[in-house]
C-alpha positions as CSV (number, residue, x, y, z in Angstrom):
1,M,54.8,-33.6,31.7
2,R,54.0,-34.7,28.2
3,L,50.6,-36.1,29.4
4,K,49.7,-32.8,31.1
5,T,50.7,-30.9,27.9
6,L,48.5,-33.3,25.9
7,A,45.6,-32.8,28.3
8,I,45.9,-29.1,28.0
9,G,45.8,-29.5,24.2
10,V,42.7,-31.7,24.3
11,L,40.9,-29.3,26.6
12,G,41.7,-26.4,24.3
13,M,40.6,-28.4,21.2
14,V,37.3,-29.5,22.7
15,A,36.5,-26.0,24.0
16,A,37.3,-24.6,20.6
17,L,35.1,-27.0,18.7
18,G,32.4,-26.4,21.3
19,Q,30.5,-29.6,20.4
20,N,29.4,-32.8,22.1
21,A,32.1,-35.3,22.6
22,T,32.2,-38.0,19.9
23,A,33.0,-41.7,20.6
24,A,36.7,-41.0,19.9
25,D,36.7,-38.0,22.2
26,R,35.1,-40.0,25.0
27,E,37.8,-42.7,24.6
28,L,40.6,-40.1,24.8
29,L,39.0,-38.4,27.8
30,D,38.6,-41.8,29.5
31,I,42.4,-42.4,29.1
32,L,43.2,-38.9,30.3
33,L,41.0,-39.4,33.4
34,A,42.5,-42.8,34.1
35,N,46.0,-41.3,34.0
36,G,45.1,-38.4,36.3
37,A,45.7,-35.8,33.6
38,I,42.2,-34.3,34.0
39,T,39.9,-34.2,37.0
40,R,36.4,-35.8,37.2
41,D,34.8,-32.3,37.1
42,Q,36.7,-31.4,33.9
43,Y,35.7,-34.8,32.4
44,D,32.0,-34.3,33.1
45,R,32.0,-30.7,31.8
46,L,33.7,-31.7,28.6
47,L,31.2,-34.4,27.9
48,K,28.3,-32.0,28.4
49,K,29.8,-29.2,26.4
50,K,27.3,-28.1,23.7
51,E,27.8,-26.2,20.5
52,P,26.8,-22.5,20.9
53,L,23.5,-21.6,19.1
54,T,23.9,-19.7,15.8
55,K,21.5,-17.4,14.0
56,N,20.5,-20.4,11.8
57,D,19.4,-22.6,14.7
58,V,15.7,-23.3,15.4
59,E,14.0,-22.9,18.7
60,V,11.0,-25.2,19.5
61,S,8.2,-24.3,21.9
62,L,5.0,-25.9,23.0
63,K,3.7,-22.9,25.0
64,H,0.8,-22.1,22.5
65,G,0.7,-24.9,20.1
66,L,3.8,-26.3,18.3
67,K,6.1,-23.4,17.4
68,F,9.4,-23.3,15.4
69,K,11.4,-20.1,15.4
70,T,14.9,-19.2,14.2
71,R,17.1,-17.4,16.6
72,D,17.5,-14.4,14.4
73,G,13.7,-14.0,14.3
74,N,13.5,-14.0,10.5
75,F,11.4,-17.2,10.3
76,E,8.6,-18.6,12.4
77,T,6.0,-21.3,12.1
78,K,3.2,-22.2,14.5
79,I,0.8,-25.2,14.2
80,G,-2.4,-24.9,16.1
81,G,-6.1,-25.6,16.0
82,R,-9.4,-25.7,17.8
83,L,-12.1,-28.3,18.7
84,H,-15.6,-27.1,19.5
85,L,-17.7,-30.1,20.6
86,Q,-21.2,-28.9,21.4
87,A,-24.8,-30.1,22.0
88,A,-28.1,-28.3,21.6
89,Y,-31.6,-29.0,23.0
90,H,-34.9,-27.1,22.1
91,D,-37.8,-27.4,24.5
92,Q,-40.1,-27.5,21.5
93,D,-39.8,-30.0,18.7
94,N,-43.1,-29.7,16.9
95,I,-43.3,-26.3,15.3
96,A,-45.1,-26.7,12.0
97,G,-43.0,-26.6,8.9
98,Q,-39.7,-26.2,10.8
99,N,-36.7,-28.5,11.0
100,I,-35.7,-28.6,14.6
101,N,-32.7,-30.8,15.4
102,D,-31.2,-31.6,18.8
103,G,-28.1,-33.5,19.5
104,L,-24.3,-33.5,19.6
105,E,-21.9,-32.2,16.9
106,I,-18.4,-31.0,16.2
107,R,-19.2,-27.4,15.6
108,R,-15.6,-26.6,14.6
109,G,-12.6,-28.8,14.0
110,R,-9.9,-26.6,12.7
111,L,-6.1,-26.9,12.1
112,H,-4.0,-23.9,11.1
113,V,-0.4,-23.1,10.2
114,K,0.8,-19.5,10.6
115,G,4.0,-17.7,10.8
116,K,6.4,-15.3,9.1
117,F,9.4,-15.3,6.8
118,Y,12.2,-12.7,6.3
119,H,10.8,-10.9,9.3
120,D,8.3,-8.7,7.5
121,W,6.1,-11.3,5.7
122,K,3.3,-13.2,7.4
123,Y,1.1,-16.0,6.4
124,Y,-1.9,-17.9,7.7
125,A,-3.7,-21.0,6.5
126,Q,-6.7,-22.4,8.4
127,Y,-8.9,-25.3,7.4
128,D,-12.1,-26.6,9.1
129,F,-12.9,-30.3,9.1
130,A,-16.3,-30.1,10.9
131,G,-19.1,-32.0,9.3
132,N,-16.6,-34.4,7.8
133,K,-15.9,-31.9,5.1
134,T,-12.9,-29.6,4.4
135,H,-13.4,-25.8,4.2
136,I,-10.9,-23.1,3.7
137,K,-11.5,-20.5,6.4
138,D,-8.4,-18.3,6.1
139,L,-5.7,-18.4,3.5
140,W,-3.6,-15.3,3.1
141,V,-0.1,-13.7,2.9
142,G,0.6,-10.2,4.4
143,Y,3.4,-7.6,4.6
144,T,4.3,-5.7,7.8
145,G,7.3,-3.8,6.6
146,L,5.5,-0.5,6.2
147,K,5.1,0.2,9.9
148,P,7.6,3.2,9.7
149,Y,5.2,4.7,7.2
150,G,2.0,4.3,9.3
151,L,0.7,1.0,7.9
152,D,0.8,-2.0,10.1
153,F,-0.4,-4.7,7.7
154,I,-1.4,-5.3,4.1
155,G,-2.8,-8.7,3.4
156,F,-4.0,-10.6,0.3
157,G,-6.1,-13.8,0.1
158,H,-9.2,-15.1,1.9
159,L,-9.5,-13.2,5.1
160,K,-11.9,-11.4,7.5
161,Q,-13.5,-8.1,6.5
162,G,-13.0,-5.4,9.0
163,Y,-16.5,-4.4,10.1
164,S,-17.9,-5.8,13.3
165,L,-16.2,-6.3,16.7
166,E,-18.1,-9.5,17.2
167,I,-17.1,-11.0,13.9
168,E,-13.6,-9.8,14.2
169,M,-13.3,-11.6,17.5
170,S,-12.5,-15.3,17.2
171,S,-15.2,-17.9,18.1
172,N,-12.6,-19.0,20.6
173,D,-12.9,-15.7,22.4
174,I,-16.6,-14.5,22.4
175,P,-18.4,-15.2,25.7
176,F,-21.4,-16.9,24.1
177,I,-21.6,-20.2,22.1
178,E,-23.1,-18.5,19.1
179,R,-23.0,-14.9,17.9
180,A,-25.9,-12.4,18.4
181,L,-29.1,-12.0,16.4
182,D,-27.9,-9.0,14.5
183,T,-25.2,-11.0,12.8
184,A,-28.1,-12.1,10.5
185,I,-27.3,-8.8,8.8
186,T,-23.5,-8.4,9.2
187,E,-22.4,-11.9,8.3
188,A,-24.5,-11.9,5.1
189,V,-22.5,-8.9,3.8
190,T,-19.1,-8.9,5.5
191,D,-18.2,-12.5,5.9
192,R,-14.7,-13.7,5.0
193,A,-13.9,-13.0,1.3
194,L,-11.1,-13.0,-1.2
195,G,-9.4,-9.6,-1.3
196,M,-7.1,-7.1,0.2
197,R,-7.1,-5.9,3.8
198,L,-5.1,-3.0,5.3
199,Q,-4.9,-2.0,9.0
200,S,-3.0,0.3,11.3
201,H,-3.1,1.6,14.9
202,G,-1.8,4.3,17.1
203,K,-1.7,4.8,20.9
204,Y,-5.4,5.4,21.2
205,W,-6.9,4.2,17.8
206,F,-7.2,1.4,15.4
207,A,-8.4,1.3,11.8
208,A,-9.0,-1.4,9.2
209,G,-10.4,-1.5,5.7
210,G,-10.2,-3.4,2.5
211,L,-11.5,-4.3,-0.9
212,Y,-13.1,-7.7,-1.4
213,G,-14.6,-10.1,-3.9
214,E,-16.8,-13.0,-2.9
215,S,-16.1,-15.8,-0.4
216,I,-14.3,-18.9,-1.8
217,G,-16.7,-21.2,-3.6
218,K,-19.4,-18.7,-4.5
219,G,-18.9,-18.9,-8.3
220,N,-16.9,-17.1,-11.0
221,D,-19.1,-14.1,-11.8
222,E,-18.1,-12.3,-8.6
223,G,-19.5,-9.3,-6.9
224,W,-17.3,-6.9,-5.0
225,G,-17.4,-4.9,-1.8
226,T,-15.6,-2.8,0.7
227,A,-15.7,-2.6,4.5
228,G,-13.9,-0.7,7.2
229,R,-14.0,0.2,10.9
230,V,-12.4,3.0,13.0
231,I,-11.9,2.5,16.7
232,L,-11.0,4.9,19.5
233,A,-9.7,3.5,22.8
234,P,-8.9,6.6,24.9
235,L,-8.4,4.3,28.0
236,H,-6.9,0.9,28.0
237,D,-4.9,-0.7,30.7
238,E,-4.8,-4.0,32.7
239,T,-8.2,-3.4,34.4
240,R,-10.0,-0.7,32.3
241,V,-11.0,-0.3,28.7
242,V,-13.1,2.3,26.9
243,H,-13.7,1.3,23.2
244,V,-15.9,3.1,20.7
245,G,-16.1,2.7,17.0
246,V,-17.9,3.4,13.7
247,R,-18.0,1.2,10.7
248,G,-19.4,1.0,7.2
249,A,-19.6,-1.5,4.3
250,Y,-20.7,-1.6,0.7
251,R,-21.4,-4.5,-1.6
252,Q,-22.6,-5.2,-5.1
253,P,-23.7,-8.9,-5.3
254,S,-22.7,-11.0,-8.3
255,N,-25.1,-11.2,-11.2
256,G,-28.0,-13.5,-10.6
257,S,-27.5,-13.7,-6.9
258,G,-28.2,-11.7,-3.8
259,P,-27.9,-11.7,0.0
260,Q,-29.9,-13.9,2.3
261,F,-30.4,-12.6,5.8
262,K,-31.0,-15.4,8.3
263,Y,-30.4,-16.6,11.8
264,K,-30.8,-20.2,13.1
265,S,-31.9,-21.2,16.6
266,S,-28.7,-23.3,16.8
267,H,-26.0,-24.2,14.3
268,Q,-27.1,-27.9,14.2
269,S,-30.8,-27.0,13.7
270,G,-32.4,-26.1,10.4
271,F,-34.9,-23.9,12.3
272,K,-34.5,-20.3,11.0
273,L,-35.8,-17.7,13.5
274,V,-35.6,-15.0,10.8
275,D,-35.0,-15.5,7.1
276,T,-35.5,-13.2,4.1
277,G,-34.7,-15.8,1.5
278,T,-32.3,-14.9,-1.3
279,L,-33.0,-11.3,-2.4
280,A,-31.9,-11.8,-6.0
281,D,-33.2,-8.4,-7.1
282,T,-30.7,-6.5,-5.0
283,E,-28.7,-3.9,-6.9
284,D,-26.3,-3.0,-4.0
285,I,-26.1,-3.0,-0.2
286,G,-24.8,-0.5,2.3
287,L,-24.2,-1.0,6.0
288,I,-23.5,1.6,8.6
289,G,-23.2,1.1,12.4
290,G,-21.4,1.6,15.6
291,E,-20.0,-0.4,18.5
292,A,-18.9,0.3,22.0
293,A,-17.4,-1.5,25.0
294,V,-16.5,-0.6,28.5
295,V,-14.5,-2.8,31.0
296,Y,-14.0,-1.9,34.6
297,G,-12.2,-4.6,36.6
298,P,-14.2,-7.8,36.4
299,F,-17.2,-6.2,34.7
300,G,-17.7,-5.5,31.0
301,V,-20.5,-4.1,28.8
302,E,-20.5,-4.2,25.0
303,G,-23.0,-3.4,22.2
304,E,-23.3,-3.1,18.5
305,Y,-25.8,-1.6,16.0
306,T,-26.2,-2.1,12.2
307,H,-28.5,-0.4,9.7
308,A,-28.7,-2.0,6.3
309,M,-29.8,-0.2,3.1
310,L,-30.7,-2.4,0.1
311,N,-31.3,-0.8,-3.3
312,R,-33.3,-3.0,-5.6
313,K,-33.7,-3.5,-9.4
314,H,-36.8,-3.4,-11.6
315,G,-38.4,-0.5,-9.9
316,L,-38.9,-2.4,-6.6
317,K,-38.9,-0.3,-3.4
318,D,-35.6,-0.2,-1.5
319,L,-35.4,-2.0,1.8
320,R,-34.1,-1.0,5.3
321,F,-33.2,-3.6,8.0
322,D,-31.9,-3.0,11.5
323,G,-30.3,-5.0,14.3
324,F,-28.4,-4.6,17.5
325,H,-27.3,-6.4,20.7
326,V,-26.2,-5.4,24.2
327,Q,-24.3,-7.8,26.5
328,A,-22.6,-7.7,29.9
329,T,-20.0,-10.0,31.5
330,W,-18.8,-10.5,35.0
331,S,-15.8,-12.5,36.0
332,L,-16.8,-14.2,39.2
333,T,-13.1,-15.0,40.0
334,G,-11.9,-11.4,39.6
335,E,-10.1,-11.5,36.2
336,S,-10.5,-8.5,33.9
337,K,-11.2,-8.7,30.2
338,A,-9.1,-5.5,29.9
339,A,-6.0,-7.6,30.3
340,S,-6.9,-9.5,27.1
341,Y,-7.7,-6.4,25.0
342,K,-5.6,-6.1,21.9
343,Q,-5.7,-2.4,21.0
344,S,-3.5,-3.0,18.0
345,A,-6.3,-5.2,16.5
346,G,-9.3,-3.4,18.0
347,K,-10.7,-6.5,19.7
348,F,-10.8,-8.6,22.9
349,K,-9.3,-12.0,23.3
350,R,-10.8,-14.5,25.8
351,L,-10.4,-14.2,29.6
352,K,-7.1,-15.1,31.1
353,P,-7.4,-17.2,34.2
354,R,-5.2,-16.2,37.1
355,Q,-4.9,-19.7,38.3
356,Y,-5.4,-22.9,36.3
357,F,-7.9,-25.6,37.4
358,S,-6.1,-28.3,39.4
359,L,-7.5,-30.8,41.9
360,S,-4.1,-31.3,43.4
361,N,-3.2,-27.6,43.8
362,G,-6.7,-26.3,44.5
363,G,-6.9,-24.0,41.4
364,L,-10.4,-23.1,40.3
365,G,-9.7,-21.6,36.9
366,A,-11.7,-18.6,35.8
367,W,-15.5,-18.4,36.0
368,E,-17.5,-15.9,33.9
369,L,-21.2,-15.0,33.9
370,A,-22.6,-13.3,30.8
371,A,-26.0,-12.0,29.6
372,R,-27.1,-10.7,26.2
373,Y,-30.2,-9.1,24.6
374,G,-30.5,-9.3,20.8
375,W,-32.9,-7.7,18.4
376,V,-33.3,-7.8,14.6
377,D,-35.9,-6.5,12.2
378,L,-35.9,-8.0,8.6
379,N,-39.4,-6.8,7.7
380,D,-39.8,-4.1,5.1
381,D,-42.2,-3.6,2.2
382,D,-42.8,-6.9,0.5
383,V,-40.1,-8.7,2.4
384,H,-41.1,-10.4,5.6
385,G,-37.9,-12.0,7.0
386,G,-39.2,-11.5,10.6
387,R,-38.7,-9.4,13.6
388,A,-37.2,-11.2,16.6
389,Q,-35.9,-10.7,20.1
390,D,-34.0,-13.0,22.4
391,F,-32.2,-13.1,25.7
392,T,-29.3,-15.3,26.5
393,V,-27.5,-16.2,29.8
394,A,-24.2,-17.9,29.7
395,M,-21.7,-19.4,32.2
396,N,-18.2,-20.0,31.1
397,W,-15.5,-22.0,32.9
398,Y,-11.9,-21.3,31.8
399,L,-9.9,-24.3,33.1
400,N,-6.6,-23.1,31.7
401,P,-5.6,-21.1,28.5
402,F,-6.5,-24.1,26.3
403,V,-9.8,-25.5,27.7
404,R,-13.1,-23.8,28.2
405,L,-16.5,-25.2,29.1
406,M,-19.6,-23.2,28.1
407,F,-23.2,-23.3,29.1
408,D,-25.9,-21.2,27.3
409,W,-29.6,-20.7,27.7
410,T,-31.4,-18.6,25.1
411,H,-35.1,-17.6,25.4
412,Q,-37.0,-16.3,22.4
413,L,-38.9,-13.2,23.6
414,N,-40.7,-12.3,20.3
415,N,-40.9,-13.6,16.7
416,S,-43.2,-12.0,14.2
417,R,-42.3,-14.6,11.5
418,I,-43.1,-17.7,13.5
419,Q,-45.3,-17.0,16.5
420,Q,-44.9,-20.5,17.8
421,A,-41.3,-19.7,18.3
422,E,-42.1,-17.2,21.0
423,D,-41.1,-18.5,24.5
424,L,-38.9,-21.1,22.8
425,D,-36.0,-22.1,25.0
426,V,-32.7,-23.4,23.6
427,F,-30.0,-25.0,25.8
428,Q,-26.5,-25.4,24.5
429,V,-23.2,-26.7,26.0
430,R,-19.7,-26.7,24.5
431,T,-16.3,-28.2,25.3
432,Q,-13.7,-26.1,23.7
433,L,-10.0,-27.0,23.1
434,T,-7.7,-24.3,21.6
435,F,-4.0,-24.7,21.0
């Protein structure tokens, strides 16, 4: 009777403590089992008994990178990165005065840490190690506690300016290896910069804007600028999206410097298809433009247009530049880009394969065909940066959410700056790992 009473006491004690049995506990349980005071089932359950999770406990996940999260949701950290290993080949290597390089390179090799603390605060730090150098891409802290008052996010640091859909989209997600010709204009004015960004959204709209200095590493005598975009998405579900937007930007360059509008045939090559050189006499720059995208099932169409207005010093005539692109995508395996549309951010993520590639299970992954036409005009008055057109065809294979293989062919249709570049063909391939 005493043994049974002791057994009941031990059972109650272990259950109350709710923790794994220590060596002493195990020895006592062994004695109770040997004397028949507890059953084998009770013995096994007591050994496996775990302490209940509390709000201070941390959950670990490997679903999308390495992620740590407290149970109460107040703290979260994710470690991730990307590797873009790509090669380029030009079918001409003897254009006078041009540095055309072919070969293999690590286009991007990035690691990032992002997360939140005390629920309403977010942070992001991303570094690029490509080219055997270290570059800060993103480094900011943001506050999200003003959502009840209509503001989703206010961030401070080195971050993206809200202007172009193509630039807002990650290089992990765009359907081409390199961005379109008209980014010769937009990237020169609205690249990442130190400053403040605000954004918000409703059921059918998204808006972002901010005030910025220069990008990190561009000197101490900084210029300043502002940029913003407003998006309407009256239709967005799992298979359909209608997305239209307008945007604008303004910048005063720092003293003694100015913008340079350029676009290279490939990242690795030094061959500039268009190039204005540095326009040091620029007083200020204004950009206006529009963007639109429509997705219906596996088909998608997207386009952007930008008009640049440069006011110049010393009585020089003001300049006007233009650029646009139109592209179409088709998921051969039936997936829809609409499923990856983030209306709260006004952009698309990459295609989500319905089945992952697997030789053993017969999965094919997702296959996507894309085509794009690009045009830019950087000729005005005494500036002859060039007028160019190109056409790109791409095939993308999404093996799973982390790995994508990309194949691009770009044909130069016209180039007023370097006539030998007309009919130039550039072939590029990329192996992409994202986690």
